[in-house]
PyMOL Python script that loads the backbone (N, CA, C, O; Angstrom):
from pymol import cmd

cmd.read_pdbstr("""\
ATOM      1  N   UNK A   1      12.424  34.264  -9.826  1.00  0.00           N
ATOM      2  CA  UNK A   1      11.388  35.204  -9.440  1.00  0.00           C
ATOM      3  C   UNK A   1      11.956  36.601  -9.247  1.00  0.00           C
ATOM      4  O   UNK A   1      11.526  37.324  -8.349  1.00  0.00           O
ATOM      5  N   UNK A   2      12.905  36.983 -10.070  1.00  0.00           N
ATOM      6  CA  UNK A   2      13.462  38.317  -9.974  1.00  0.00           C
ATOM      7  C   UNK A   2      12.675  39.351 -10.744  1.00  0.00           C
ATOM      8  O   UNK A   2      12.909  40.547 -10.573  1.00  0.00           O
ATOM      9  N   UNK A   3      11.753  38.929 -11.584  1.00  0.00           N
ATOM     10  CA  UNK A   3      10.973  39.880 -12.360  1.00  0.00           C
ATOM     11  C   UNK A   3       9.999  40.606 -11.452  1.00  0.00           C
ATOM     12  O   UNK A   3       9.362  40.002 -10.590  1.00  0.00           O
ATOM     13  N   UNK A   4       9.895  41.897 -11.655  1.00  0.00           N
ATOM     14  CA  UNK A   4       9.002  42.695 -10.835  1.00  0.00           C
ATOM     15  C   UNK A   4       7.773  43.139 -11.605  1.00  0.00           C
ATOM     16  O   UNK A   4       6.980  43.937 -11.105  1.00  0.00           O
ATOM     17  N   UNK A   5       7.610  42.631 -12.815  1.00  0.00           N
ATOM     18  CA  UNK A   5       6.525  43.083 -13.679  1.00  0.00           C
ATOM     19  C   UNK A   5       5.162  43.010 -12.998  1.00  0.00           C
ATOM     20  O   UNK A   5       4.314  43.878 -13.207  1.00  0.00           O
ATOM     21  N   UNK A   6       4.953  41.994 -12.197  1.00  0.00           N
ATOM     22  CA  UNK A   6       3.668  41.886 -11.524  1.00  0.00           C
ATOM     23  C   UNK A   6       3.828  41.951 -10.009  1.00  0.00           C
ATOM     24  O   UNK A   6       2.885  41.657  -9.273  1.00  0.00           O
ATOM     25  N   UNK A   7       5.000  42.328  -9.543  1.00  0.00           N
ATOM     26  CA  UNK A   7       5.252  42.344  -8.108  1.00  0.00           C
ATOM     27  C   UNK A   7       5.409  43.738  -7.555  1.00  0.00           C
ATOM     28  O   UNK A   7       5.026  44.732  -8.173  1.00  0.00           O
ATOM     29  N   UNK A   8       5.981  43.778  -6.378  1.00  0.00           N
ATOM     30  CA  UNK A   8       6.124  45.024  -5.638  1.00  0.00           C
ATOM     31  C   UNK A   8       6.935  46.079  -6.380  1.00  0.00           C
ATOM     32  O   UNK A   8       6.677  47.274  -6.240  1.00  0.00           O
ATOM     33  N   UNK A   9       7.906  45.645  -7.160  1.00  0.00           N
ATOM     34  CA  UNK A   9       8.785  46.594  -7.830  1.00  0.00           C
ATOM     35  C   UNK A   9       8.094  47.537  -8.780  1.00  0.00           C
ATOM     36  O   UNK A   9       8.607  48.620  -9.062  1.00  0.00           O
ATOM     37  N   UNK A  10       6.940  47.147  -9.278  1.00  0.00           N
ATOM     38  CA  UNK A  10       6.245  48.013 -10.231  1.00  0.00           C
ATOM     39  C   UNK A  10       5.774  49.314  -9.586  1.00  0.00           C
ATOM     40  O   UNK A  10       5.413  50.259 -10.288  1.00  0.00           O
ATOM     41  N   UNK A  11       5.776  49.369  -8.255  1.00  0.00           N
ATOM     42  CA  UNK A  11       5.359  50.577  -7.559  1.00  0.00           C
ATOM     43  C   UNK A  11       6.530  51.483  -7.170  1.00  0.00           C
ATOM     44  O   UNK A  11       6.327  52.524  -6.545  1.00  0.00           O
ATOM     45  N   UNK A  12       7.750  51.093  -7.537  1.00  0.00           N
ATOM     46  CA  UNK A  12       8.916  51.913  -7.199  1.00  0.00           C
ATOM     47  C   UNK A  12       8.989  53.144  -8.075  1.00  0.00           C
ATOM     48  O   UNK A  12       8.726  53.089  -9.276  1.00  0.00           O
ATOM     49  N   UNK A  13       9.350  54.252  -7.458  1.00  0.00           N
ATOM     50  CA  UNK A  13       9.612  55.486  -8.198  1.00  0.00           C
ATOM     51  C   UNK A  13      11.123  55.700  -8.173  1.00  0.00           C
ATOM     52  O   UNK A  13      11.674  56.111  -7.152  1.00  0.00           O
ATOM     53  N   UNK A  14      11.799  55.422  -9.297  1.00  0.00           N
ATOM     54  CA  UNK A  14      13.259  55.525  -9.297  1.00  0.00           C
ATOM     55  C   UNK A  14      13.773  56.916  -8.946  1.00  0.00           C
ATOM     56  O   UNK A  14      14.859  57.046  -8.381  1.00  0.00           O
ATOM     57  N   UNK A  15      13.018  57.946  -9.269  1.00  0.00           N
ATOM     58  CA  UNK A  15      13.485  59.309  -8.961  1.00  0.00           C
ATOM     59  C   UNK A  15      13.488  59.569  -7.462  1.00  0.00           C
ATOM     60  O   UNK A  15      14.369  60.264  -6.956  1.00  0.00           O
ATOM     61  N   UNK A  16      12.522  59.023  -6.754  1.00  0.00           N
ATOM     62  CA  UNK A  16      12.488  59.169  -5.291  1.00  0.00           C
ATOM     63  C   UNK A  16      13.672  58.435  -4.674  1.00  0.00           C
ATOM     64  O   UNK A  16      14.315  58.943  -3.756  1.00  0.00           O
ATOM     65  N   UNK A  17      13.955  57.246  -5.179  1.00  0.00           N
ATOM     66  CA  UNK A  17      15.084  56.475  -4.655  1.00  0.00           C
ATOM     67  C   UNK A  17      16.396  57.174  -4.964  1.00  0.00           C
ATOM     68  O   UNK A  17      17.265  57.268  -4.097  1.00  0.00           O
ATOM     69  N   UNK A  18      16.554  57.665  -6.184  1.00  0.00           N
ATOM     70  CA  UNK A  18      17.779  58.394  -6.540  1.00  0.00           C
ATOM     71  C   UNK A  18      17.962  59.631  -5.660  1.00  0.00           C
ATOM     72  O   UNK A  18      19.070  59.922  -5.210  1.00  0.00           O
ATOM     73  N   UNK A  19      16.873  60.351  -5.419  1.00  0.00           N
ATOM     74  CA  UNK A  19      16.951  61.540  -4.561  1.00  0.00           C
ATOM     75  C   UNK A  19      17.406  61.148  -3.159  1.00  0.00           C
ATOM     76  O   UNK A  19      18.243  61.823  -2.560  1.00  0.00           O
ATOM     77  N   UNK A  20      16.849  60.051  -2.640  1.00  0.00           N
ATOM     78  CA  UNK A  20      17.234  59.593  -1.296  1.00  0.00           C
ATOM     79  C   UNK A  20      18.702  59.188  -1.259  1.00  0.00           C
ATOM     80  O   UNK A  20      19.415  59.516  -0.311  1.00  0.00           O
ATOM     81  N   UNK A  21      19.156  58.472  -2.292  1.00  0.00           N
ATOM     82  CA  UNK A  21      20.570  58.096  -2.346  1.00  0.00           C
ATOM     83  C   UNK A  21      21.452  59.333  -2.360  1.00  0.00           C
ATOM     84  O   UNK A  21      22.491  59.366  -1.701  1.00  0.00           O
ATOM     85  N   UNK A  22      21.044  60.347  -3.107  1.00  0.00           N
ATOM     86  CA  UNK A  22      21.801  61.606  -3.158  1.00  0.00           C
ATOM     87  C   UNK A  22      21.847  62.250  -1.773  1.00  0.00           C
ATOM     88  O   UNK A  22      22.895  62.733  -1.345  1.00  0.00           O
ATOM     89  N   UNK A  23      20.719  62.256  -1.078  1.00  0.00           N
ATOM     90  CA  UNK A  23      20.675  62.806   0.285  1.00  0.00           C
ATOM     91  C   UNK A  23      21.613  62.045   1.223  1.00  0.00           C
ATOM     92  O   UNK A  23      22.177  62.614   2.157  1.00  0.00           O
ATOM     93  N   UNK A  24      21.766  60.760   0.955  1.00  0.00           N
ATOM     94  CA  UNK A  24      22.629  59.917   1.780  1.00  0.00           C
ATOM     95  C   UNK A  24      24.088  59.968   1.347  1.00  0.00           C
ATOM     96  O   UNK A  24      24.950  59.345   1.967  1.00  0.00           O
ATOM     97  N   UNK A  25      24.361  60.722   0.267  1.00  0.00           N
ATOM     98  CA  UNK A  25      25.734  60.870  -0.194  1.00  0.00           C
ATOM     99  C   UNK A  25      26.259  59.700  -0.997  1.00  0.00           C
ATOM    100  O   UNK A  25      27.465  59.454  -1.026  1.00  0.00           O
ATOM    101  N   UNK A  26      25.371  58.983  -1.645  1.00  0.00           N
ATOM    102  CA  UNK A  26      25.781  57.842  -2.454  1.00  0.00           C
ATOM    103  C   UNK A  26      24.984  57.817  -3.747  1.00  0.00           C
ATOM    104  O   UNK A  26      24.161  58.698  -3.998  1.00  0.00           O
ATOM    105  N   UNK A  27      25.230  56.808  -4.563  1.00  0.00           N
ATOM    106  CA  UNK A  27      24.491  56.658  -5.814  1.00  0.00           C
ATOM    107  C   UNK A  27      24.435  55.177  -6.200  1.00  0.00           C
ATOM    108  O   UNK A  27      24.995  54.319  -5.517  1.00  0.00           O
ATOM    109  N   UNK A  28      23.757  54.905  -7.294  1.00  0.00           N
ATOM    110  CA  UNK A  28      23.574  53.509  -7.699  1.00  0.00           C
ATOM    111  C   UNK A  28      24.892  52.837  -8.058  1.00  0.00           C
ATOM    112  O   UNK A  28      25.072  51.651  -7.781  1.00  0.00           O
ATOM    113  N   UNK A  29      25.810  53.567  -8.665  1.00  0.00           N
ATOM    114  CA  UNK A  29      27.107  52.986  -9.032  1.00  0.00           C
ATOM    115  C   UNK A  29      27.889  52.583  -7.782  1.00  0.00           C
ATOM    116  O   UNK A  29      28.538  51.538  -7.765  1.00  0.00           O
ATOM    117  N   UNK A  30      27.829  53.399  -6.751  1.00  0.00           N
ATOM    118  CA  UNK A  30      28.528  53.075  -5.508  1.00  0.00           C
ATOM    119  C   UNK A  30      27.890  51.874  -4.808  1.00  0.00           C
ATOM    120  O   UNK A  30      28.587  51.055  -4.210  1.00  0.00           O
ATOM    121  N   UNK A  31      26.567  51.776  -4.887  1.00  0.00           N
ATOM    122  CA  UNK A  31      25.878  50.611  -4.316  1.00  0.00           C
ATOM    123  C   UNK A  31      26.343  49.356  -5.045  1.00  0.00           C
ATOM    124  O   UNK A  31      26.653  48.345  -4.414  1.00  0.00           O
ATOM    125  N   UNK A  32      26.391  49.420  -6.370  1.00  0.00           N
ATOM    126  CA  UNK A  32      26.822  48.269  -7.181  1.00  0.00           C
ATOM    127  C   UNK A  32      28.228  47.840  -6.802  1.00  0.00           C
ATOM    128  O   UNK A  32      28.500  46.651  -6.635  1.00  0.00           O
ATOM    129  N   UNK A  33      29.113  48.804  -6.669  1.00  0.00           N
ATOM    130  CA  UNK A  33      30.506  48.494  -6.318  1.00  0.00           C
ATOM    131  C   UNK A  33      30.585  47.887  -4.922  1.00  0.00           C
ATOM    132  O   UNK A  33      31.329  46.933  -4.693  1.00  0.00           O
ATOM    133  N   UNK A  34      29.822  48.440  -3.998  1.00  0.00           N
ATOM    134  CA  UNK A  34      29.841  47.976  -2.608  1.00  0.00           C
ATOM    135  C   UNK A  34      29.440  46.504  -2.497  1.00  0.00           C
ATOM    136  O   UNK A  34      30.025  45.764  -1.707  1.00  0.00           O
ATOM    137  N   UNK A  35      28.454  46.077  -3.277  1.00  0.00           N
ATOM    138  CA  UNK A  35      27.980  44.694  -3.160  1.00  0.00           C
ATOM    139  C   UNK A  35      28.448  43.819  -4.315  1.00  0.00           C
ATOM    140  O   UNK A  35      28.015  42.676  -4.456  1.00  0.00           O
ATOM    141  N   UNK A  36      29.335  44.365  -5.139  1.00  0.00           N
ATOM    142  CA  UNK A  36      29.963  43.623  -6.231  1.00  0.00           C
ATOM    143  C   UNK A  36      28.953  43.022  -7.217  1.00  0.00           C
ATOM    144  O   UNK A  36      28.981  41.830  -7.523  1.00  0.00           O
ATOM    145  N   UNK A  37      28.062  43.893  -7.700  1.00  0.00           N
ATOM    146  CA  UNK A  37      27.135  43.511  -8.761  1.00  0.00           C
ATOM    147  C   UNK A  37      27.244  44.561  -9.859  1.00  0.00           C
ATOM    148  O   UNK A  37      27.871  45.603  -9.668  1.00  0.00           O
ATOM    149  N   UNK A  38      26.641  44.289 -10.992  1.00  0.00           N
ATOM    150  CA  UNK A  38      26.714  45.247 -12.095  1.00  0.00           C
ATOM    151  C   UNK A  38      25.826  46.456 -11.813  1.00  0.00           C
ATOM    152  O   UNK A  38      24.766  46.331 -11.200  1.00  0.00           O
ATOM    153  N   UNK A  39      26.270  47.623 -12.267  1.00  0.00           N
ATOM    154  CA  UNK A  39      25.421  48.811 -12.137  1.00  0.00           C
ATOM    155  C   UNK A  39      24.069  48.623 -12.826  1.00  0.00           C
ATOM    156  O   UNK A  39      23.065  49.191 -12.395  1.00  0.00           O
ATOM    157  N   UNK A  40      24.044  47.824 -13.896  1.00  0.00           N
ATOM    158  CA  UNK A  40      22.784  47.570 -14.593  1.00  0.00           C
ATOM    159  C   UNK A  40      21.780  46.851 -13.702  1.00  0.00           C
ATOM    160  O   UNK A  40      20.581  47.117 -13.776  1.00  0.00           O
ATOM    161  N   UNK A  41      22.265  45.938 -12.857  1.00  0.00           N
ATOM    162  CA  UNK A  41      21.371  45.222 -11.947  1.00  0.00           C
ATOM    163  C   UNK A  41      20.784  46.181 -10.911  1.00  0.00           C
ATOM    164  O   UNK A  41      19.600  46.097 -10.587  1.00  0.00           O
ATOM    165  N   UNK A  42      21.608  47.089 -10.393  1.00  0.00           N
ATOM    166  CA  UNK A  42      21.117  48.074  -9.426  1.00  0.00           C
ATOM    167  C   UNK A  42      20.088  48.975 -10.107  1.00  0.00           C
ATOM    168  O   UNK A  42      19.028  49.250  -9.545  1.00  0.00           O
ATOM    169  N   UNK A  43      20.402  49.429 -11.311  1.00  0.00           N
ATOM    170  CA  UNK A  43      19.481  50.299 -12.046  1.00  0.00           C
ATOM    171  C   UNK A  43      18.146  49.588 -12.289  1.00  0.00           C
ATOM    172  O   UNK A  43      17.086  50.174 -12.067  1.00  0.00           O
ATOM    173  N   UNK A  44      18.191  48.335 -12.742  1.00  0.00           N
ATOM    174  CA  UNK A  44      16.969  47.583 -13.025  1.00  0.00           C
ATOM    175  C   UNK A  44      16.146  47.364 -11.757  1.00  0.00           C
ATOM    176  O   UNK A  44      14.916  47.366 -11.806  1.00  0.00           O
ATOM    177  N   UNK A  45      16.814  47.180 -10.639  1.00  0.00           N
ATOM    178  CA  UNK A  45      16.111  46.988  -9.372  1.00  0.00           C
ATOM    179  C   UNK A  45      15.483  48.294  -8.904  1.00  0.00           C
ATOM    180  O   UNK A  45      14.331  48.309  -8.472  1.00  0.00           O
ATOM    181  N   UNK A  46      16.230  49.383  -8.986  1.00  0.00           N
ATOM    182  CA  UNK A  46      15.698  50.690  -8.595  1.00  0.00           C
ATOM    183  C   UNK A  46      14.518  51.067  -9.494  1.00  0.00           C
ATOM    184  O   UNK A  46      13.525  51.626  -9.027  1.00  0.00           O
ATOM    185  N   UNK A  47      14.637  50.760 -10.767  1.00  0.00           N
ATOM    186  CA  UNK A  47      13.585  51.071 -11.735  1.00  0.00           C
ATOM    187  C   UNK A  47      12.337  50.208 -11.521  1.00  0.00           C
ATOM    188  O   UNK A  47      11.243  50.579 -11.946  1.00  0.00           O
ATOM    189  N   UNK A  48      12.502  49.069 -10.868  1.00  0.00           N
ATOM    190  CA  UNK A  48      11.371  48.190 -10.610  1.00  0.00           C
ATOM    191  C   UNK A  48      11.254  47.044 -11.589  1.00  0.00           C
ATOM    192  O   UNK A  48      10.306  46.263 -11.513  1.00  0.00           O
ATOM    193  N   UNK A  49      12.198  46.927 -12.509  1.00  0.00           N
ATOM    194  CA  UNK A  49      12.172  45.833 -13.478  1.00  0.00           C
ATOM    195  C   UNK A  49      12.629  44.526 -12.850  1.00  0.00           C
ATOM    196  O   UNK A  49      12.309  43.449 -13.355  1.00  0.00           O
ATOM    197  N   UNK A  50      13.373  44.609 -11.755  1.00  0.00           N
ATOM    198  CA  UNK A  50      13.840  43.434 -11.021  1.00  0.00           C
ATOM    199  C   UNK A  50      13.626  43.661  -9.530  1.00  0.00           C
ATOM    200  O   UNK A  50      13.445  44.790  -9.073  1.00  0.00           O
ATOM    201  N   UNK A  51      13.650  42.578  -8.797  1.00  0.00           N
ATOM    202  CA  UNK A  51      13.549  42.622  -7.335  1.00  0.00           C
ATOM    203  C   UNK A  51      14.749  41.908  -6.731  1.00  0.00           C
ATOM    204  O   UNK A  51      14.582  40.990  -5.928  1.00  0.00           O
ATOM    205  N   UNK A  52      15.940  42.312  -7.101  1.00  0.00           N
ATOM    206  CA  UNK A  52      17.130  41.635  -6.616  1.00  0.00           C
ATOM    207  C   UNK A  52      17.290  41.876  -5.120  1.00  0.00           C
ATOM    208  O   UNK A  52      17.403  43.016  -4.669  1.00  0.00           O
ATOM    209  N   UNK A  53      17.298  40.801  -4.369  1.00  0.00           N
ATOM    210  CA  UNK A  53      17.337  40.900  -2.900  1.00  0.00           C
ATOM    211  C   UNK A  53      18.635  41.501  -2.387  1.00  0.00           C
ATOM    212  O   UNK A  53      18.616  42.247  -1.408  1.00  0.00           O
ATOM    213  N   UNK A  54      19.758  41.198  -3.022  1.00  0.00           N
ATOM    214  CA  UNK A  54      21.034  41.788  -2.573  1.00  0.00           C
ATOM    215  C   UNK A  54      21.016  43.303  -2.746  1.00  0.00           C
ATOM    216  O   UNK A  54      21.471  44.039  -1.870  1.00  0.00           O
ATOM    217  N   UNK A  55      20.494  43.761  -3.865  1.00  0.00           N
ATOM    218  CA  UNK A  55      20.425  45.206  -4.122  1.00  0.00           C
ATOM    219  C   UNK A  55      19.455  45.857  -3.145  1.00  0.00           C
ATOM    220  O   UNK A  55      19.779  46.881  -2.543  1.00  0.00           O
ATOM    221  N   UNK A  56      18.285  45.282  -2.981  1.00  0.00           N
ATOM    222  CA  UNK A  56      17.307  45.861  -2.060  1.00  0.00           C
ATOM    223  C   UNK A  56      17.834  45.897  -0.630  1.00  0.00           C
ATOM    224  O   UNK A  56      17.613  46.870   0.091  1.00  0.00           O
ATOM    225  N   UNK A  57      18.526  44.848  -0.222  1.00  0.00           N
ATOM    226  CA  UNK A  57      19.117  44.824   1.119  1.00  0.00           C
ATOM    227  C   UNK A  57      20.163  45.925   1.264  1.00  0.00           C
ATOM    228  O   UNK A  57      20.211  46.600   2.292  1.00  0.00           O
ATOM    229  N   UNK A  58      20.992  46.111   0.254  1.00  0.00           N
ATOM    230  CA  UNK A  58      22.008  47.168   0.302  1.00  0.00           C
ATOM    231  C   UNK A  58      21.355  48.547   0.382  1.00  0.00           C
ATOM    232  O   UNK A  58      21.834  49.426   1.098  1.00  0.00           O
ATOM    233  N   UNK A  59      20.274  48.728  -0.345  1.00  0.00           N
ATOM    234  CA  UNK A  59      19.565  50.015  -0.304  1.00  0.00           C
ATOM    235  C   UNK A  59      18.969  50.266   1.080  1.00  0.00           C
ATOM    236  O   UNK A  59      18.994  51.391   1.578  1.00  0.00           O
ATOM    237  N   UNK A  60      18.441  49.229   1.687  1.00  0.00           N
ATOM    238  CA  UNK A  60      17.942  49.359   3.064  1.00  0.00           C
ATOM    239  C   UNK A  60      19.078  49.716   4.011  1.00  0.00           C
ATOM    240  O   UNK A  60      18.930  50.584   4.871  1.00  0.00           O
ATOM    241  N   UNK A  61      20.213  49.042   3.849  1.00  0.00           N
ATOM    242  CA  UNK A  61      21.348  49.251   4.752  1.00  0.00           C
ATOM    243  C   UNK A  61      21.925  50.657   4.672  1.00  0.00           C
ATOM    244  O   UNK A  61      22.425  51.172   5.672  1.00  0.00           O
ATOM    245  N   UNK A  62      21.866  51.288   3.498  1.00  0.00           N
ATOM    246  CA  UNK A  62      22.405  52.651   3.405  1.00  0.00           C
ATOM    247  C   UNK A  62      21.411  53.694   3.894  1.00  0.00           C
ATOM    248  O   UNK A  62      21.772  54.857   4.077  1.00  0.00           O
ATOM    249  N   UNK A  63      20.150  53.284   4.109  1.00  0.00           N
ATOM    250  CA  UNK A  63      19.185  54.217   4.680  1.00  0.00           C
ATOM    251  C   UNK A  63      17.949  54.505   3.866  1.00  0.00           C
ATOM    252  O   UNK A  63      17.195  55.418   4.202  1.00  0.00           O
ATOM    253  N   UNK A  64      17.715  53.751   2.802  1.00  0.00           N
ATOM    254  CA  UNK A  64      16.477  53.928   2.048  1.00  0.00           C
ATOM    255  C   UNK A  64      15.322  53.317   2.840  1.00  0.00           C
ATOM    256  O   UNK A  64      15.462  52.254   3.445  1.00  0.00           O
ATOM    257  N   UNK A  65      14.218  53.983   2.828  1.00  0.00           N
ATOM    258  CA  UNK A  65      13.033  53.515   3.540  1.00  0.00           C
ATOM    259  C   UNK A  65      12.404  52.326   2.823  1.00  0.00           C
ATOM    260  O   UNK A  65      12.338  52.306   1.594  1.00  0.00           O
ATOM    261  N   UNK A  66      11.941  51.332   3.584  1.00  0.00           N
ATOM    262  CA  UNK A  66      11.235  50.212   2.954  1.00  0.00           C
ATOM    263  C   UNK A  66      10.037  50.680   2.132  1.00  0.00           C
ATOM    264  O   UNK A  66       9.679  50.062   1.129  1.00  0.00           O
ATOM    265  N   UNK A  67       9.432  51.763   2.564  1.00  0.00           N
ATOM    266  CA  UNK A  67       8.254  52.285   1.854  1.00  0.00           C
ATOM    267  C   UNK A  67       8.607  52.718   0.428  1.00  0.00           C
ATOM    268  O   UNK A  67       7.870  52.402  -0.506  1.00  0.00           O
ATOM    269  N   UNK A  68       9.715  53.432   0.245  1.00  0.00           N
ATOM    270  CA  UNK A  68      10.058  53.894  -1.104  1.00  0.00           C
ATOM    271  C   UNK A  68      10.601  52.767  -1.967  1.00  0.00           C
ATOM    272  O   UNK A  68      10.619  52.873  -3.193  1.00  0.00           O
ATOM    273  N   UNK A  69      11.048  51.680  -1.326  1.00  0.00           N
ATOM    274  CA  UNK A  69      11.574  50.549  -2.085  1.00  0.00           C
ATOM    275  C   UNK A  69      10.484  49.587  -2.533  1.00  0.00           C
ATOM    276  O   UNK A  69      10.735  48.711  -3.361  1.00  0.00           O
ATOM    277  N   UNK A  70       9.279  49.738  -1.999  1.00  0.00           N
ATOM    278  CA  UNK A  70       8.170  48.858  -2.373  1.00  0.00           C
ATOM    279  C   UNK A  70       8.654  47.406  -2.377  1.00  0.00           C
ATOM    280  O   UNK A  70       8.683  46.739  -3.411  1.00  0.00           O
ATOM    281  N   UNK A  71       9.026  46.949  -1.201  1.00  0.00           N
ATOM    282  CA  UNK A  71       9.662  45.637  -1.053  1.00  0.00           C
ATOM    283  C   UNK A  71       8.737  44.472  -1.394  1.00  0.00           C
ATOM    284  O   UNK A  71       7.526  44.547  -1.186  1.00  0.00           O
ATOM    285  N   UNK A  72       9.319  43.396  -1.922  1.00  0.00           N
ATOM    286  CA  UNK A  72       8.550  42.173  -2.120  1.00  0.00           C
ATOM    287  C   UNK A  72       8.075  41.633  -0.765  1.00  0.00           C
ATOM    288  O   UNK A  72       8.663  41.943   0.272  1.00  0.00           O
ATOM    289  N   UNK A  73       7.035  40.844  -0.780  1.00  0.00           N
ATOM    290  CA  UNK A  73       6.447  40.323   0.461  1.00  0.00           C
ATOM    291  C   UNK A  73       7.465  39.660   1.371  1.00  0.00           C
ATOM    292  O   UNK A  73       7.431  39.860   2.586  1.00  0.00           O
ATOM    293  N   UNK A  74       8.381  38.864   0.796  1.00  0.00           N
ATOM    294  CA  UNK A  74       9.339  38.131   1.630  1.00  0.00           C
ATOM    295  C   UNK A  74      10.382  39.022   2.281  1.00  0.00           C
ATOM    296  O   UNK A  74      11.168  38.550   3.103  1.00  0.00           O
ATOM    297  N   UNK A  75      10.404  40.310   1.927  1.00  0.00           N
ATOM    298  CA  UNK A  75      11.378  41.225   2.530  1.00  0.00           C
ATOM    299  C   UNK A  75      10.742  42.286   3.414  1.00  0.00           C
ATOM    300  O   UNK A  75      11.455  43.092   4.011  1.00  0.00           O
ATOM    301  N   UNK A  76       9.435  42.306   3.509  1.00  0.00           N
ATOM    302  CA  UNK A  76       8.745  43.390   4.230  1.00  0.00           C
ATOM    303  C   UNK A  76       9.082  43.461   5.703  1.00  0.00           C
ATOM    304  O   UNK A  76       8.926  44.521   6.310  1.00  0.00           O
ATOM    305  N   UNK A  77       9.532  42.386   6.294  1.00  0.00           N
ATOM    306  CA  UNK A  77       9.862  42.400   7.715  1.00  0.00           C
ATOM    307  C   UNK A  77      11.296  42.848   7.962  1.00  0.00           C
ATOM    308  O   UNK A  77      11.719  42.946   9.114  1.00  0.00           O
ATOM    309  N   UNK A  78      12.066  43.126   6.883  1.00  0.00           N
ATOM    310  CA  UNK A  78      13.447  43.601   7.007  1.00  0.00           C
ATOM    311  C   UNK A  78      13.468  45.114   7.108  1.00  0.00           C
ATOM    312  O   UNK A  78      13.724  45.792   6.113  1.00  0.00           O
ATOM    313  N   UNK A  79      13.209  45.653   8.273  1.00  0.00           N
ATOM    314  CA  UNK A  79      13.134  47.109   8.418  1.00  0.00           C
ATOM    315  C   UNK A  79      14.235  47.657   9.226  1.00  0.00           C
ATOM    316  O   UNK A  79      14.304  48.868   9.434  1.00  0.00           O
TER     317      UNK A  79
END
""", "prot")
cmd.dss("prot")
cmd.show_as("cartoon", "prot")
cmd.util.cbc("prot")
cmd.orient("prot")
């Protein structure tokens, strides 16, 4: 159930997330390295093509708002 085609991820705006990461002094490549996943997985999650929970959790932990991440239902209480 990692596809976001019909889920919450379709409402993500990758440019807003990228801007927030920049404000926080990080980027998608650094997130990928931090959690030991491929940069492509982080990109696909930010873009909304996937809802990878490890990536979304890492984005929350660095300071991205749950609102801009358009979290899946099972993650909405992780604020």
